[in-house]
N, C-alpha and C positions, 0 to 999 in steps of 0.2 A: 718467827712463827713456828708453831709446833709441828711435829710429824705425826700423822695419824697412825693408830695401831691397826692391825689386820681386822677384817670383819669379824664380828661376834656372831656365831651361828646358834646361839641359844634360841629355843623355839618358844619362849615365854611371850605371849601376845602383847602384854603391856605391863607397866609398872605404876604404882600409885605412891607418891611421896607425901606422907602425911605429917602434919605438925603434932607435937606432943599433945596439944589440945587445940582444937579449932576455935579461934577467937574472931575470925573475920567471916562475913557472909559471902565469901568468894570461892570459886572453883576455877582452877586454871587447867587448860587442856592443850596438849601438843600432839595432834594426830599425824604430823608429817615429819617428825624428826627421827624416826626409827631408822636404824642402819644394820639390822640383823638380816643379812642376805643369805638365805638358805642355799646350799649347793645345788639342789634340784632346780631352783629358780635361775641361778646363774647359768646352769647347763642348758636351760630352755631358751635363754636370751641370746640374741645376736650381738649384744653390746658388751663392752668391757665394763667392769664394776665402776670405774670412775665416771663414765658417761651415765650410767644408771643413777649414780649418786646426785647428779645435777637436778634430779626431780625432787630431792629431799628439801625440807626446811631445816637444813643442818644446824645443829647446836641450839635451836630455839628453846628446847627444854632446859638447857643450861642457862640461857639468858634469864629465865624466870625462876631460877633456883632459889631466890629469896622467898618465894611464896610460902613454902612450908615453914621456914624460920620465922616468918611474920604471922603465921597462924592460919594459912589457907592450904588445902590440898592441891597437888599438881598430878594429873594423870598424863602419862606419855606413852604413845604407841611405840613398840619396839620393832615392829615389822615395817619395812620400807613402803613408802607411798607408791612406788612403781609396781609393787607386788599386789597390794590391795589398798584402796583409798578410803579411810574412815570418814572423810569429809564429803561423801557422796551418799545418795540413796543406796540401799542395799543391792538393787537390781538395775542400776544404770549401766547397761551392758551393750557393747557393740556387736551386732550379729555377725559381722564379717570376721570376727576373731574366733568363732566357735565352729567346730565340725558338726555339731548337731543343732537342731532348731531350738531357739530359746522359747521359754513359756510365754504365754500371752501377757502375763503381768510384768514382764521386763520392760523397763523404760528404755527403748532403743533409739529414741529420737531427741533426747535432751541436748541442749547446746554443748554440754560437757562430752557426751558420747560422740557427737558430730566432730568435735575437736580432737577426738582420740583419747580423752582424759576422763573416762567413765570410772566406775567402781574398780574395775580391772582395766588399767590403762593399755591402750594399743601403742602409744608412743611415749617417749620421754619428753622433757621440756623443750628440746630443740626440734621436735617433730619427727625424730627417727623412730622407725618401728622397733619394738622391743623383742618380739618373738621370732624364732625360726619358722614355726608352723602354727597350726590352729590349736586351740585348747578345747577341752570337753566342758560341758556345762557342769558335770560332776566335779571338775576341778574348781570351778567358780564356787559351787556350794561348799566344798571343803574349805576354801579360804574364808568364806563368810562364817562358817561354823567355828573354825579354829581361831580366827583372828578378829574379824570385823564385829560380830555380835558380842563376843566377850568384852571387847573394848567399850561398846555402847552400853552394855548392861552395867559395867562398872561406872561409866560416866553418869548414866541416869541415876544410879544409886547415890553417887556423891552429890548430885544436884538436888535430889529429893531430900536426902538427909539434911543438907544445908538449909533448904527451904523450910523444912519442918522446925529445925533448931533455931533459926534466926528470923522466921516469918518472912523469908525472902531469900533469893540467891542471885548473885551476879556471876555468870559464867563468862570467862574470858577465853576465847579460842585463839591460840597463839600461832602465828605463821610468819614466813619471810617471803620476800619477793626479789627477783633478780634486779640488779642495779641498773641494767641497761634496758632500753625500750620504754614504751609508754610516752604519753604526750602531756603528762600532768606536771611538768616543771621539774627543775633540778634542785635537789637538796644537797647534803654533803656527799651523797653518792654520785655515781656517774650517769645521770640522766633520769633519775626518778626522785620523787619526794622521799623524805626520810621515813615517815609512817603514814599508813592508810588505815583509818578506823572505819569499820563497817557495822551498821546497825540495821541492815536491810531497809535503808531509806526510812528510818524511824519506826519500823515495825517490831524489832526484836528486843528493844530495851527502852526504859524511860529516858527522856532527854538528859537527865542529870548524869547518867553513866558516861555517855560519849562526851558530854561537856567537861566533866572532871578529867577524863583521860586526855582530852585535847589540851585543856588548860595546863595540865602538869607537863606535857611534852613541849608545848610552845614556851612555857616558862623556862625550860632548860635550853632553848634555842633551836629546837628541832622544827623542821617544816612538816606540816600535817595536812592531810586531805581527808575528806569524808566520802565514803561510798564510791570513789572513783580512783582506780578502775576495779576495786574489789568492794562489794557491798555486803558480803557475808555468804558463806557456803551453807552446806546442808546442816552442819552442827548449829550454826547461829540461827538459821531459820527453824530448825526442828525443836530446839530446846528453848529458844527465846520466846517466852509467852508472858509478856509483862502483866497481863490481866490476871494471871495465875501466880504472880510473884516471882517469876524466873526471867531474868534479864540477860540476853546474850549479846556480847560485843566481840567482833573479830578485830584482831590487831595484826597488821602486816608490817614487817620491819625490812627496810632496805638492807640487803646483805652486805653491801659495801661498807656499812657502818661497823661490821664486826668480823668479817671473814674474807679469805681469799677464795673467790668463786671458782677460779680455775683449778686450784689444787685441792679444794674442799678442806681447808684447814682454818683454824681460829687465827684471827689477827690480834695484835697487841691491844687494839682499841676495845676488844670485847669486854675486858674487865671494867672499863669505865661505863660502857653501856649497861652492864648488869647493875651497877650502882645506880644509874639513872632510873632503870626499871624498878629498882627497889622503891624509889620515891613514888613512882606511878602506882605500884601495888598498894603502898600505904595510903595514897590519896583515894584510890578506889575503895579501900577498906574503911575509909572515914566517911563515906556517903551515909547520910542519915536515913533511917527508915522512911521518914515522911516524904523524902524526895523520890523514892521509888515505890511508894505504896500504890497498889492497884486502884 
């Protein structure tokens, strides 16, 4: 297994990897694989960097690196999920985290906020509090303006341009899940199925999209579940508008398939999984327009 390099402190909010020419009606997004931990965030946190990193979907952007080479753009957030979460509504905020009163439009009671995992998370994946003290609402606005909204403007532009050029767009929101926990059976990982596909219980994409992804993965021997325990987050719900020609599918990958979850480093099996996902990308790119027509 490889040894990770020190944290990159570049402040660029996201990166778009584009093909020489887009030939597929697909857009891939990785909102949780960012690992640019700013010094001021680390100073405000009670936790060491390794614990913070366990909230990442580490290396998911790399797993889908074939997308630009096959003809589809890939956008990846460079900021970490523990800092601000691009797969939440902009104002899913926990009032107990802030020193000032939140505005009335803040969504303070969503299930994500109650769990401590709002737009600005209160806890990391294991439930441990992130911060020494309280934040200001101005700090929340700064993170939204500097990182969250630029990411979504770029993603929305990719989706709309693809929809216009191909008379439709399939957005794949790419994630990973811890290998342990859950009750949905055991795959090659330790306690969870290999892949979970989420289409918001049939609302975010045409049936052909999830069917093609599932068939491709099962054909390679992976275990696959639909919508349990992950049916799709904000990105899938917000952008997935099948009647308008935009289809959103969330893919969750069992981390045991490709990484060491304790050390946060790539496992040798990652190369083979990338090749398998190349076939999934190609299968999704081959969906005919008639199967996803509004």
